[in-house]
C-alpha positions as CSV (number, residue, x, y, z in Angstrom):
1,M,60.9,255.0,176.7
2,N,57.4,255.6,178.0
3,D,55.9,257.4,175.0
4,T,53.0,255.1,174.1
5,N,50.9,258.0,172.8
6,R,53.4,258.9,170.1
7,L,51.6,256.9,167.5
8,A,47.9,256.5,166.9
9,I,46.9,252.9,167.3
10,A,44.8,252.6,164.2
11,S,44.7,250.7,160.9
12,T,47.5,251.7,158.5
13,P,46.4,254.5,156.3
14,L,46.2,253.8,152.6
15,L,49.3,255.1,150.8
16,T,47.2,257.0,148.3
17,D,45.7,258.9,151.3
18,N,49.0,259.5,153.0
19,P,49.8,263.2,152.9
20,L,53.5,262.4,153.4
21,M,53.8,260.2,150.3
22,P,54.9,263.1,148.0
23,L,57.9,263.7,150.2
24,L,59.0,260.1,149.9
25,Q,58.3,260.0,146.2
26,A,60.3,263.2,145.5
27,Q,63.3,261.7,147.3
28,R,63.0,258.3,145.7
29,E,62.7,259.8,142.2
30,D,65.7,262.0,142.7
31,F,67.7,259.0,144.0
32,L,66.8,256.9,141.0
33,R,67.6,259.8,138.6
34,V,70.9,260.8,140.1
35,G,72.1,257.4,141.2
36,P,74.3,256.4,144.2
37,P,76.5,259.2,145.4
38,S,80.2,259.0,145.2
39,Y,82.6,258.9,148.1
40,E,83.3,262.6,147.7
41,Q,79.6,263.4,147.7
42,R,79.0,261.4,150.8
43,I,81.9,263.1,152.6
44,D,80.5,266.5,151.5
45,S,77.1,265.6,153.0
46,L,78.7,264.6,156.3
47,K,80.7,267.9,156.3
48,R,77.6,269.9,155.7
49,L,75.8,268.1,158.6
50,R,78.7,268.8,160.8
51,Q,78.8,272.5,160.0
52,A,75.0,272.8,160.6
53,I,75.5,271.2,164.1
54,V,78.4,273.6,164.9
55,D,76.4,276.6,163.6
56,H,73.3,275.7,165.7
57,H,75.0,274.4,168.8
58,E,73.8,277.3,171.0
59,Q,70.3,277.0,169.7
60,I,70.4,273.3,170.4
61,L,71.4,274.0,174.1
62,E,68.6,276.6,174.5
63,A,65.9,274.5,172.7
64,V,66.5,271.3,174.6
65,N,66.6,273.2,177.9
66,A,63.3,274.9,177.1
67,D,61.6,271.6,176.1
68,F,62.7,269.9,179.4
69,G,61.8,272.9,181.6
70,H,65.5,272.6,182.6
71,R,68.2,270.4,181.2
72,S,71.9,270.7,182.1
73,R,73.6,272.7,179.5
74,H,76.7,270.6,179.8
75,E,74.8,267.3,179.4
76,T,73.2,268.6,176.3
77,F,76.5,269.8,174.9
78,F,78.4,266.5,175.4
79,A,75.5,264.2,174.5
80,D,73.7,266.0,171.7
81,V,76.5,268.0,170.2
82,I,79.9,266.4,170.9
83,G,78.4,262.9,170.6
84,L,77.3,263.6,167.1
85,L,80.5,265.4,166.0
86,G,82.5,262.4,167.2
87,E,80.4,260.0,165.2
88,I,80.7,262.1,162.1
89,R,84.5,262.3,162.6
90,H,84.8,258.6,162.9
91,T,82.6,258.0,159.9
92,R,84.6,260.4,157.7
93,K,87.8,258.8,158.7
94,H,86.8,255.2,157.8
95,L,84.2,255.7,155.0
96,K,86.6,255.0,152.1
97,K,87.5,251.6,153.6
98,W,83.9,250.8,154.3
99,M,82.8,251.5,150.8
100,K,85.4,249.1,149.2
101,P,84.0,245.7,148.1
102,R,84.9,243.0,150.6
103,R,86.2,239.6,149.7
104,A,83.9,236.8,150.6
105,G,86.6,234.2,151.0
106,W,87.5,231.1,148.9
107,S,85.1,228.2,148.3
108,P,86.2,224.7,147.2
109,Q,83.2,224.6,144.9
110,F,84.4,227.7,143.1
111,P,88.2,227.2,143.2
112,L,89.0,229.8,140.5
113,A,86.2,232.2,140.9
114,K,86.2,235.4,142.9
115,A,83.4,236.4,145.4
116,R,82.8,239.9,146.6
117,I,80.3,241.7,148.8
118,Q,79.4,245.1,147.4
119,C,77.6,247.6,149.6
120,Q,75.0,249.8,147.8
121,P,72.6,252.4,149.2
122,L,69.1,251.2,149.9
123,G,67.3,254.4,148.8
124,V,65.2,256.4,151.3
125,I,65.6,255.8,155.0
126,G,62.9,256.7,157.5
127,I,64.1,257.9,160.9
128,I,61.7,258.3,163.9
129,G,63.6,260.1,166.7
130,P,62.9,260.1,170.5
131,W,62.6,262.9,173.0
132,N,65.1,262.0,175.7
133,V,68.3,262.8,173.8
134,P,66.4,264.5,171.0
135,V,69.3,265.7,168.7
136,L,71.8,262.8,169.1
137,L,69.3,260.0,168.7
138,T,67.5,261.6,165.8
139,L,70.5,262.6,163.8
140,S,72.9,259.7,164.7
141,P,71.0,257.3,162.4
142,L,71.3,260.0,159.7
143,V,75.1,259.8,159.8
144,G,75.0,256.1,158.9
145,A,72.3,256.7,156.3
146,L,74.3,259.4,154.6
147,A,77.5,257.4,154.7
148,A,75.7,254.5,153.0
149,G,74.6,256.9,150.3
150,N,70.9,257.2,151.1
151,R,68.2,259.9,151.3
152,A,66.3,260.4,154.5
153,L,63.0,261.5,156.0
154,I,63.1,262.4,159.7
155,K,60.2,262.4,162.1
156,T,61.1,264.4,165.3
157,S,59.4,263.9,168.7
158,E,56.4,266.1,169.4
159,F,57.5,266.1,173.1
160,C,60.4,268.5,172.1
161,P,58.8,271.0,169.7
162,R,61.5,273.7,170.2
163,T,64.3,271.2,169.5
164,A,62.3,270.0,166.4
165,E,62.4,273.5,165.1
166,V,66.2,273.7,165.5
167,V,66.7,270.3,163.8
168,T,64.5,271.4,160.9
169,S,66.6,274.6,160.5
170,M,69.8,272.5,160.6
171,I,68.6,270.1,158.0
172,K,67.4,272.9,155.7
173,Q,70.8,274.6,156.0
174,A,72.7,271.4,155.0
175,F,70.4,269.6,152.5
176,T,67.9,270.0,149.8
177,P,64.4,268.5,150.4
178,E,65.3,265.7,147.9
179,Q,68.2,264.7,150.1
180,V,66.9,265.0,153.7
181,T,63.6,266.4,155.0
182,V,62.2,266.8,158.5
183,V,58.6,266.1,159.3
184,N,57.1,267.5,162.6
185,G,53.8,266.7,164.3
186,G,52.0,264.5,166.8
187,P,50.7,260.9,166.9
188,E,48.7,261.2,163.7
189,V,51.7,262.3,161.7
190,A,53.8,259.6,163.3
191,A,51.3,257.0,162.2
192,Q,51.3,258.3,158.7
193,F,55.1,258.4,158.7
194,S,55.6,254.8,159.9
195,A,53.1,253.6,157.2
196,L,55.3,255.0,154.3
197,P,57.0,252.3,152.1
198,F,60.6,253.2,153.1
199,D,63.6,251.2,152.1
200,H,64.5,251.0,155.8
201,L,62.9,252.4,158.9
202,I,64.6,253.0,162.2
203,F,62.7,253.9,165.3
204,T,64.0,254.8,168.8
205,G,61.5,254.6,171.6
206,S,59.5,252.3,173.8
207,T,58.9,248.6,173.2
208,Q,55.1,249.2,173.1
209,V,55.4,251.8,170.3
210,G,58.0,249.7,168.6
211,R,55.4,247.0,168.1
212,I,53.1,249.5,166.4
213,V,55.9,250.8,164.2
214,M,56.8,247.3,163.2
215,R,53.2,246.4,162.5
216,A,52.8,249.4,160.2
217,A,56.1,248.7,158.4
218,S,55.1,245.1,157.8
219,E,52.3,246.3,155.5
220,N,55.0,247.4,153.1
221,L,57.6,244.7,154.0
222,T,59.8,247.6,155.1
223,P,62.8,246.3,157.1
224,V,63.1,247.9,160.5
225,T,65.7,248.7,163.1
226,L,64.1,249.1,166.5
227,E,66.1,250.8,169.3
228,L,63.9,250.2,172.3
229,G,64.7,249.8,176.0
230,G,63.9,247.6,178.9
231,K,65.2,247.1,182.4
232,S,69.0,247.2,182.4
233,P,70.4,245.4,185.4
234,T,73.5,246.4,187.4
235,I,75.4,243.7,189.3
236,I,78.0,244.6,192.0
237,S,80.3,241.8,193.2
238,E,81.1,240.9,196.7
239,D,84.4,242.7,196.8
240,Y,84.2,245.6,194.3
241,P,85.0,249.0,195.8
242,L,81.6,250.5,196.6
243,D,82.7,254.1,196.5
244,L,83.8,253.6,192.9
245,A,80.7,251.7,191.9
246,A,78.4,254.1,193.6
247,G,79.9,257.2,192.0
248,R,79.6,255.7,188.5
249,I,76.1,254.3,189.1
250,A,74.9,257.7,190.5
251,Q,76.3,259.5,187.6
252,G,74.6,257.2,185.1
253,K,71.3,257.3,187.0
254,L,71.1,261.1,187.4
255,L,72.5,261.9,183.9
256,N,69.6,263.4,181.9
257,G,67.5,262.9,185.0
258,G,67.7,259.2,184.5
259,Q,65.9,259.5,181.2
260,A,68.1,257.2,179.1
261,C,67.2,253.9,177.6
262,I,70.5,252.4,178.9
263,A,70.3,253.9,182.4
264,P,70.9,251.4,185.2
265,D,67.3,250.3,186.0
266,Y,68.0,248.2,189.1
267,V,70.9,247.1,191.1
268,F,71.9,243.7,192.5
269,I,74.1,243.9,195.6
270,P,75.3,241.1,198.0
271,T,72.9,241.1,201.0
272,A,75.7,241.9,203.5
273,R,76.7,245.0,201.5
274,R,73.3,246.7,201.0
275,E,73.6,249.3,203.7
276,Q,77.2,250.1,202.7
277,L,75.9,250.7,199.1
278,I,73.2,253.1,200.3
279,E,75.7,255.1,202.2
280,A,78.1,255.1,199.3
281,L,75.4,256.4,197.0
282,R,74.5,259.1,199.5
283,V,78.1,260.3,199.5
284,A,78.4,260.1,195.7
285,V,75.2,262.1,195.1
286,T,76.1,264.7,197.7
287,R,79.5,265.1,196.1
288,S,78.1,265.8,192.7
289,Y,75.0,267.7,193.7
290,P,75.6,269.4,197.1
291,T,72.1,270.7,196.8
292,F,69.2,270.0,194.5
293,A,67.7,273.5,195.0
294,G,68.5,275.7,192.0
295,N,71.1,273.3,190.8
296,T,71.8,274.0,187.1
297,D,73.5,270.6,186.7
298,L,70.3,268.7,187.3
299,T,68.0,267.8,184.4
300,W,64.2,267.9,185.1
301,V,61.8,265.2,184.2
302,V,60.6,266.1,180.7
303,N,56.9,266.8,181.3
304,D,54.1,266.5,183.9
305,R,52.9,263.2,182.6
306,H,56.2,261.5,183.1
307,F,56.7,263.2,186.5
308,A,53.3,261.8,187.6
309,R,54.2,258.4,186.3
310,L,57.4,258.3,188.4
311,K,55.5,259.5,191.5
312,A,53.0,256.7,190.8
313,H,55.8,254.1,190.8
314,I,56.9,255.3,194.2
315,A,53.4,255.2,195.6
316,D,52.8,251.7,194.2
317,A,56.0,250.3,195.6
318,T,55.4,251.9,199.0
319,A,51.8,250.4,199.1
320,K,53.2,247.0,198.3
321,G,55.9,247.1,201.1
322,A,59.0,248.7,199.6
323,E,61.1,251.0,201.7
324,V,61.9,254.4,200.2
325,V,65.2,256.1,200.8
326,E,65.4,259.5,199.2
327,I,68.9,261.0,198.7
328,N,68.1,264.7,198.7
329,P,71.1,266.9,199.6
330,G,69.9,270.2,201.0
331,N,66.4,268.6,201.6
332,L,65.0,270.3,198.5
333,T,61.2,270.8,198.3
334,A,60.4,271.3,194.7
335,G,58.4,274.3,193.9
336,P,55.3,274.5,191.7
337,G,56.1,273.4,188.2
338,E,59.6,272.2,189.1
339,R,59.8,268.6,187.9
340,I,62.8,267.7,190.0
341,L,63.1,264.2,191.6
342,P,66.1,263.3,193.9
343,L,67.7,260.0,193.5
344,T,65.1,257.7,195.2
345,L,66.2,254.2,196.3
346,L,63.6,251.5,196.6
347,L,64.4,248.6,198.9
348,G,62.7,245.3,199.2
349,V,61.2,245.5,195.7
350,T,59.2,242.6,194.2
351,D,58.1,241.8,190.7
352,D,54.5,242.7,191.3
353,M,55.5,246.4,191.7
354,T,55.1,248.5,188.6
355,V,58.6,249.9,189.1
356,M,59.9,246.3,188.4
357,Q,57.6,245.7,185.5
358,E,58.2,248.8,183.4
359,E,61.3,250.7,182.2
360,I,61.7,253.4,184.8
361,F,63.1,256.3,182.8
362,G,63.8,258.5,185.8
363,P,65.9,258.8,189.0
364,L,64.3,255.9,190.8
365,L,66.7,253.0,191.7
366,P,65.4,249.7,193.0
367,I,68.0,247.7,194.9
368,K,67.8,243.9,195.2
369,T,70.0,241.7,197.2
370,Y,71.6,238.3,196.5
371,D,73.7,235.7,198.2
372,D,74.9,233.7,195.2
373,L,75.7,234.9,191.7
374,S,73.6,232.1,190.3
375,Q,70.5,233.8,191.7
376,V,71.3,237.0,189.8
377,I,71.9,235.2,186.5
378,T,68.7,233.2,186.9
379,Y,66.7,236.4,187.6
380,V,68.1,238.2,184.6
381,N,67.5,235.3,182.3
382,N,63.9,234.8,183.5
383,H,63.0,238.4,182.5
384,P,63.0,240.1,179.1
385,R,66.4,240.6,177.6
386,P,67.6,244.1,178.5
387,L,69.2,246.8,176.3
388,A,72.3,246.9,178.5
389,L,73.9,245.0,181.4
390,Y,76.4,246.4,183.9
391,H,78.8,244.3,186.0
392,F,81.1,245.8,188.6
393,D,83.8,243.2,189.4
394,N,87.6,242.9,189.2
395,N,87.4,239.1,189.0
396,A,87.7,238.3,185.3
397,A,86.3,234.8,185.6
398,R,83.1,236.1,187.3
399,T,82.7,238.8,184.7
400,E,83.1,236.3,181.9
401,R,80.5,234.1,183.5
402,V,78.0,236.9,183.7
403,L,78.6,238.0,180.1
404,S,78.5,234.5,178.7
405,Q,75.5,233.3,180.6
406,T,73.2,236.3,180.1
407,A,71.9,238.0,177.0
408,S,71.7,241.8,176.6
409,G,72.0,244.3,173.7
410,G,75.3,245.6,175.1
411,A,77.3,245.5,178.3
412,C,79.7,247.6,180.2
413,V,82.1,246.3,182.8
414,N,83.0,248.5,185.8
415,D,81.0,251.4,184.5
416,V,77.6,252.3,183.1
417,L,76.3,253.9,179.9
418,F,79.6,254.7,178.2
419,H,79.8,251.7,175.9
420,V,77.3,253.5,173.7
421,A,79.8,256.4,173.2
422,H,82.5,254.2,171.6
423,E,82.2,254.7,167.8
424,G,83.6,251.2,167.1
425,L,80.9,249.4,169.0
426,P,77.5,248.6,167.5
427,F,74.5,249.8,169.4
428,G,71.3,247.8,169.5
429,G,69.0,245.6,171.6
430,V,68.0,241.9,171.6
431,G,64.5,240.6,171.8
432,P,62.1,243.1,173.4
433,S,64.9,245.6,173.8
434,G,65.4,246.0,170.0
435,I,66.1,244.6,166.6
436,G,69.2,245.5,164.6
437,R,72.0,247.8,165.3
438,Y,73.8,250.9,164.1
439,H,76.8,253.2,164.9
440,G,80.0,253.4,162.9
441,F,80.5,250.5,160.5
442,D,77.4,248.7,161.7
443,G,75.3,251.8,160.8
444,F,76.8,251.9,157.3
445,V,76.0,248.2,156.9
446,T,72.5,248.5,158.3
447,F,71.6,251.2,155.8
448,S,73.2,249.4,152.9
449,H,72.3,246.5,150.7
450,Q,75.1,244.0,150.8
451,K,75.1,242.7,147.2
452,S,76.7,239.3,146.7
453,V,78.7,239.1,143.5
454,L,80.4,236.0,142.0
455,Y,83.0,236.5,139.3
456,Q,83.1,233.2,137.5
457,S,86.4,232.0,136.0
458,R,86.8,230.8,132.4
459,W,87.0,227.2,133.7
460,S,84.6,226.2,136.4
461,V,83.6,223.0,138.3
462,Q,80.0,223.8,137.5
463,S,80.6,223.1,133.7
464,L,81.4,219.4,134.7
465,I,77.9,218.8,136.1
466,R,75.7,219.8,133.2
467,P,73.3,217.3,131.6
468,P,73.5,214.7,130.2
469,Y,74.5,213.1,133.4
470,G,76.4,209.8,133.4
471,P,78.4,207.3,135.4
472,G,81.3,209.7,135.7
473,L,79.2,212.2,137.6
474,D,78.1,209.4,140.0
475,R,81.8,208.9,140.9
476,V,82.2,212.6,141.4
477,M,79.1,212.6,143.7
478,R,80.6,209.8,145.8
479,L,83.9,211.6,146.0
480,A,82.2,214.8,147.1
481,L,80.5,213.0,150.0
482,R,83.9,212.0,151.4
483,W,85.7,215.3,150.6
484,L,83.2,218.0,151.6
């Protein structure tokens, strides 16, 4: 996510000078006074969050649309509203089981003892939300934090001020300030927020800003979850149906105007199939968007800066020899202030082009060709590990080869994006694309302390190895070397 101005790059403010510190202190003191919430209290918190989302769903649709200039009402409903409600439903269904202490298994060194893992709330969780899916990706971590029994401070994105107002209203309806509080503001506030000594901090945004957040958190030894991005590759096999692949890729690339951290960033296609793919994409886009002019299903680029950034990518690629193919049904010419970009294919791209160096975050789609799958695997592995990888292939052996020989935060076979919607799958990156994961059970665990507890038996092996040591223990040592 290209939002490098979200945080002020400056030295970490002293905590005594941090105006947000009283908010954190109030939550921490209340948490220590009241203690960990019960199962019933956590379920009640989730129900109240759910009701606030339902009560505000029309305001969410209107606010996100206003912040983007135009965003598809249906996309906002299914991503920011239904996506959250589904996660809450899943969490409520499984929370009692998640909260139960888990057995740690039997150890030959403790044959009669019992070992358990007990999850406890960490305390106060800091959540820094992004602008691209501003309700889902801000409140989804809150679901896990509440399920784990924590309090939370939320920092909304300044790029979506109207949505931030709605999120603030929702949280005020559902919670007291000692439970959950929203902080709004620009880069200076974001810097102050990330400098707070949270018990855990989760940030969703760009890799560049993620480094700044992690640097600030390190001053307090605050553990972090970083949900970043990167260049997610899409690989189409030599015999996969192109009409099916093109329809799903076009949907994923134009959803939210391509402004998704897991959007297909570039496509690998066998050399002999490139022209067929271009035509299949043209058909797929025209079917979904017969015209771009006045089309309410299209989502605009969020602001002028990002619109100019995407235009600069096209200009840079063109200047360095790329061929530009614009798929623009109805031949729309965007009017003044209309931040609409048609799906723009870039052919013959090279790594010295900015579009192949930065996460695109928009409806531009570089297409690369290959003659052998090994070329693709080598290329992916020689570049920073992506947040997602997509493989279109009905050959199970080839798919397993791609999945096992490449590293990515997540993967989807024969589709794009939708692995993130499965509540049972953890979401997170690897390397430059992120640290840690959440969603469902993994979110509950991320925002919990897994306390190791050993229940020692009346008789224990350890009682045999107390001083004074003697020849008998030497025999036990020799036996242990052969047995263990």
